[in-house]
Backbone bond lengths (Angstrom), bond angles and torsions (degrees), N, CA, C in turn:
res aa  C-N    CA-C-N  psi(-1)  N-CA   C-N-CA  omega(-1)  CA-C   N-CA-C  phi
1 X - - - 1.451 - - 1.539 107.19 -
2 X 1.335 115.61 140.97 1.455 120.45 179.00 1.537 109.92 -146.18
3 X 1.326 115.62 167.24 1.454 121.74 179.77 1.517 108.43 -119.17
4 X 1.334 115.90 131.64 1.463 121.46 -179.15 1.528 110.41 -134.71
5 X 1.333 116.64 150.49 1.478 119.36 175.20 1.531 110.85 -65.30
6 X 1.314 115.53 146.30 1.460 122.81 179.07 1.524 107.73 -121.02
7 X 1.308 117.10 137.30 1.466 121.22 178.01 1.528 110.11 -70.58
8 X 1.324 116.11 145.54 1.466 121.08 175.32 1.516 108.06 -60.87
9 X 1.294 116.44 134.71 1.462 121.25 179.50 1.523 113.84 86.50
10 X 1.318 119.28 5.61 1.461 121.70 178.13 1.525 108.72 -61.66
11 X 1.311 117.20 122.35 1.470 122.47 -173.61 1.533 112.70 -62.31
12 X 1.319 117.64 -41.06 1.472 120.21 -179.36 1.520 111.25 -65.40
13 X 1.331 115.93 -43.06 1.467 120.07 178.83 1.523 109.67 -63.79
14 X 1.326 116.71 -46.45 1.472 121.21 -178.84 1.529 111.22 -59.80
15 X 1.323 116.53 -43.09 1.465 120.49 -179.52 1.531 111.22 -65.18
16 X 1.314 116.35 -46.28 1.458 120.56 179.75 1.532 111.13 -66.33
17 X 1.310 117.09 -39.11 1.479 121.27 178.96 1.521 110.85 -64.54
18 X 1.322 117.23 -38.42 1.469 119.40 179.12 1.522 112.04 -71.50
19 X 1.340 117.08 -30.64 1.459 121.15 179.18 1.527 113.03 -79.05
20 X 1.342 116.69 -44.25 1.461 120.98 -170.34 1.530 114.78 -112.11
21 X 1.310 116.79 -25.91 1.458 120.79 -172.15 1.517 112.89 -90.32
22 X 1.304 114.41 173.35 1.460 121.10 176.75 1.527 109.01 -86.70
23 X 1.291 116.33 179.89 1.464 121.26 178.69 1.518 110.88 -62.80
24 X 1.338 117.18 -24.75 1.451 120.96 -172.93 1.529 114.46 -77.26
25 X 1.318 119.12 -1.24 1.463 121.67 174.59 1.512 111.68 -117.43
26 X 1.298 117.04 3.71 1.469 120.70 -179.60 1.526 110.10 -87.42
27 X 1.317 115.86 149.74 1.467 121.39 -171.91 1.520 112.78 -60.25
28 X 1.332 118.89 -36.03 1.461 119.59 -178.45 1.531 110.93 -62.74
29 X 1.349 117.72 -35.24 1.460 120.86 177.67 1.536 110.52 -73.87
30 X 1.318 116.45 -48.01 1.459 120.44 -176.93 1.518 111.57 -64.38
31 X 1.332 118.02 -37.20 1.468 121.34 177.95 1.520 110.82 -69.39
32 X 1.315 117.73 -31.52 1.464 120.93 -179.98 1.530 111.94 -69.44
33 X 1.332 116.85 -24.42 1.462 120.14 -178.97 1.528 111.99 -66.84
34 X 1.323 116.17 -31.09 1.444 120.24 -179.03 1.518 113.99 68.63
35 X 1.290 117.84 13.10 1.469 123.65 -179.95 1.529 108.41 -112.86
36 X 1.305 115.32 161.03 1.461 120.14 175.44 1.526 108.65 -77.57
37 X 1.308 116.25 115.39 1.458 122.28 -178.94 1.523 108.05 -119.46
38 X 1.314 116.91 133.26 1.464 121.54 178.06 1.523 109.24 -84.35
39 X 1.320 115.76 123.93 1.471 120.87 172.66 1.519 106.13 -96.75
40 X 1.321 115.85 126.55 1.454 121.21 -177.68 1.508 109.99 -124.03
41 X 1.325 116.06 133.77 1.441 121.25 -179.04 1.521 111.94 -104.70
42 X 1.312 115.46 145.06 1.466 121.82 174.07 1.516 105.89 -96.55
43 X 1.318 115.27 119.02 1.469 122.02 -176.16 1.511 109.53 -108.09
44 X 1.316 116.81 128.09 1.484 122.34 179.87 1.536 109.60 -75.42
45 X 1.332 115.24 172.28 1.464 121.47 179.87 1.528 112.27 -57.40
46 X 1.340 117.01 -32.75 1.457 120.69 -178.01 1.539 113.21 -85.09
47 X 1.328 117.35 5.06 1.463 121.27 177.60 1.517 115.33 88.85
48 X 1.317 117.51 1.87 1.462 121.61 -179.65 1.524 110.83 -85.09
49 X 1.322 116.47 140.32 1.448 122.44 174.90 1.540 107.81 -73.59
50 X 1.340 116.83 120.54 1.463 119.42 -177.43 1.518 112.63 -118.97
51 X 1.330 117.51 -4.82 1.453 119.49 -179.11 1.515 111.37 -176.05
52 X 1.319 114.65 -170.73 1.447 118.55 179.22 1.514 112.54 -179.62
53 X 1.336 114.54 -178.95 1.455 122.47 177.43 1.515 107.50 -168.57
54 X 1.321 116.91 175.87 1.459 121.69 -179.58 1.528 109.64 -129.60
55 X 1.323 115.89 147.50 1.455 122.85 177.80 1.513 109.98 -135.55
56 X 1.322 115.64 162.42 1.454 121.19 179.40 1.522 108.86 -135.13
57 X 1.345 116.39 120.21 1.467 120.57 176.35 1.522 108.00 -89.73
58 X 1.296 116.50 131.25 1.458 121.22 -177.82 1.525 109.04 -145.83
59 X 1.294 115.69 -176.35 1.446 121.37 177.93 1.518 108.84 -127.06
60 X 1.297 116.38 134.19 1.466 122.42 -178.74 1.521 107.81 -119.27
61 X 1.331 116.52 102.09 1.460 122.43 -176.28 1.524 112.18 53.40
62 X 1.334 115.36 42.55 1.456 121.08 177.53 1.509 115.81 85.62
63 X 1.315 117.81 -0.31 1.464 121.78 179.47 1.520 108.42 -107.09
64 X 1.335 117.15 131.43 1.455 120.42 -179.61 1.526 110.99 -65.40
65 X 1.319 115.17 137.57 1.458 121.10 -173.47 1.526 109.93 -138.98
66 X 1.310 116.31 141.11 1.462 123.03 174.57 1.505 106.93 -111.85
67 X 1.344 116.65 124.44 1.464 120.01 -172.12 1.527 110.92 -143.90
68 X 1.328 113.99 178.43 1.464 120.49 170.42 1.511 107.25 -65.01
69 X 1.337 118.56 153.98 1.450 119.49 172.12 1.525 109.72 -61.36
70 X 1.334 118.29 155.42 1.462 121.08 -179.70 1.541 112.18 -55.47
71 X 1.322 115.98 143.08 1.468 123.22 177.72 1.526 113.14 60.02
72 X 1.314 116.79 22.25 1.468 121.97 -177.41 1.530 108.41 -121.69
73 X 1.328 118.57 125.72 1.461 121.11 -173.91 1.528 115.24 -73.23
74 X 1.335 117.50 -18.68 1.467 120.30 -179.06 1.523 109.48 -157.87
75 X 1.323 115.93 174.17 1.471 120.15 -176.96 1.526 113.17 -80.12
76 X 1.314 117.22 -5.11 1.454 120.81 175.32 1.520 114.43 72.85
77 X 1.304 117.56 28.67 1.470 121.26 -178.54 1.522 110.39 -56.75
78 X 1.318 115.42 127.13 1.475 120.86 176.26 1.512 108.43 -142.32
79 X 1.336 115.90 152.50 1.456 120.96 179.09 1.519 109.73 -156.09
80 X 1.295 115.18 145.21 1.459 122.59 177.74 1.518 109.56 -75.77
81 X 1.323 116.26 131.71 1.458 121.61 176.59 1.524 108.39 -100.88
82 X 1.320 116.88 124.84 1.466 121.38 -177.67 1.513 113.39 -96.21
83 X 1.330 116.63 11.42 1.454 120.01 -177.28 1.530 109.53 -140.08
84 X 1.326 115.29 154.09 1.466 119.70 173.06 1.529 110.64 -106.13
85 X 1.320 116.10 -3.74 1.457 121.87 178.35 1.535 108.96 -73.70
86 X 1.324 118.38 120.18 1.473 121.27 -177.85 1.523 114.62 -55.53
87 X 1.326 117.47 -38.11 1.465 120.97 179.83 1.528 110.84 -65.74
88 X 1.325 116.82 -40.52 1.453 120.56 179.12 1.537 111.09 -70.08
89 X 1.314 116.93 -33.85 1.467 120.57 177.30 1.520 109.74 -64.74
90 X 1.334 117.09 -43.26 1.469 120.84 177.47 1.517 110.93 -61.92
91 X 1.329 117.24 -43.51 1.476 121.45 179.65 1.529 110.71 -63.85
92 X 1.321 116.91 -43.20 1.472 120.46 178.89 1.515 111.31 -65.01
93 X 1.326 117.47 -38.02 1.461 121.06 178.47 1.515 110.76 -66.43
94 X 1.335 117.70 -42.00 1.460 121.16 177.25 1.535 110.81 -62.62
95 X 1.320 117.01 -40.25 1.466 120.18 178.08 1.529 110.00 -65.26
96 X 1.314 117.49 -40.22 1.466 121.17 177.48 1.530 110.59 -61.88
97 X 1.328 117.29 -45.16 1.460 120.76 -179.96 1.536 111.85 -66.22
98 X 1.328 117.23 -37.62 1.479 120.64 175.83 1.523 110.45 -61.54
99 X 1.330 115.93 -42.24 1.474 120.26 178.58 1.516 110.44 -64.51
100 X 1.315 117.80 -41.18 1.465 121.95 177.63 1.530 110.63 -62.49
101 X 1.324 116.68 -43.28 1.480 121.06 179.19 1.527 110.67 -62.08
102 X 1.321 117.34 -45.25 1.455 120.80 178.55 1.525 110.90 -59.65
103 X 1.336 116.27 -40.45 1.450 120.37 178.93 1.532 110.79 -65.44
104 X 1.316 116.93 -45.83 1.461 120.74 -179.10 1.529 111.58 -63.97
105 X 1.326 116.79 -39.01 1.463 120.47 179.10 1.527 112.18 -65.74
106 X 1.309 116.89 -25.67 1.463 121.27 179.96 1.528 113.29 -85.08
107 X 1.312 118.14 -6.21 1.459 121.91 179.50 1.530 110.03 -75.97
108 X 1.330 115.45 158.07 1.467 120.41 -177.32 1.534 113.98 -92.21
109 X 1.340 117.44 -10.55 1.456 119.60 -178.46 1.522 111.29 -63.64
110 X 1.321 115.97 144.50 1.459 121.27 -178.16 1.528 112.65 -79.89
111 X 1.336 115.71 -32.11 1.473 121.13 -179.86 1.509 108.82 -118.66
112 X 1.314 115.95 131.76 1.468 121.38 174.04 1.508 107.11 -118.74
113 X 1.324 115.43 113.79 1.465 121.36 -177.86 1.528 108.10 -130.75
114 X 1.317 115.54 84.51 1.466 120.68 -178.05 1.526 109.51 -121.96
115 X 1.304 114.98 160.73 1.469 122.35 174.76 1.524 108.03 -122.94
116 X 1.319 114.71 146.26 1.462 120.44 175.43 1.517 109.37 -100.47
117 X 1.339 117.37 156.76 1.463 119.52 176.01 1.538 110.63 -59.96
118 X 1.317 115.53 154.04 1.469 120.86 -176.53 1.529 112.94 -62.45
119 X 1.313 118.04 -16.26 1.471 120.57 -179.96 1.520 112.41 -72.46
120 X 1.322 117.09 -16.46 1.463 120.77 177.51 1.527 107.85 -95.37
121 X 1.315 116.06 101.56 1.454 122.27 -175.62 1.520 113.45 -100.74
122 X 1.316 117.35 -34.66 1.466 122.28 -177.74 1.527 108.65 -89.23
123 X 1.326 116.52 96.32 1.448 121.46 -176.98 1.531 111.61 -105.80
124 X 1.300 115.20 26.05 1.449 121.73 -178.64 1.534 112.26 -54.39
125 X 1.328 117.29 -38.41 1.463 121.20 -179.91 1.526 111.46 -59.69
126 X 1.331 117.60 -36.65 1.462 121.22 178.47 1.521 111.14 -68.60
127 X 1.323 116.97 -41.49 1.457 120.56 178.40 1.521 110.82 -62.97
128 X 1.313 116.70 -42.72 1.465 121.38 179.96 1.529 111.79 -65.01
129 X 1.329 116.45 -24.48 1.474 121.15 179.57 1.526 111.85 -96.85
130 X 1.331 117.09 15.14 1.467 123.56 176.03 1.522 114.62 66.82
131 X 1.336 116.97 29.54 1.461 120.09 171.52 1.530 106.63 -89.63
132 X 1.326 116.44 145.94 1.476 120.74 176.14 1.500 109.77 -91.36
């Protein structure tokens, strides 16, 4: 699993966001912000787009910062679940969060201040990676 930038207006991202994501990752919301927002896709091992989220790079008193887009309560992380087995869903969610952590650790911003949707309750992977 990996994370890659997605162009604004990408049909696959828009379709998946409307099916699985919240209003905060849909193009009508992101376009209304009038700010530059990064659309990022979660790509499975087979190269298929299975999810995504949005981030906003900004500066906080001269220090580079990665945050939620303006007026947005979370990054809108969403992903397609290919199983109905609860154990497999937990494993897939942990793998998704590990991939997100690896991506965030590779960013150049000095401050990372993001929120996840309320549906993500088990944030153990973030604690183990020294995120607050």
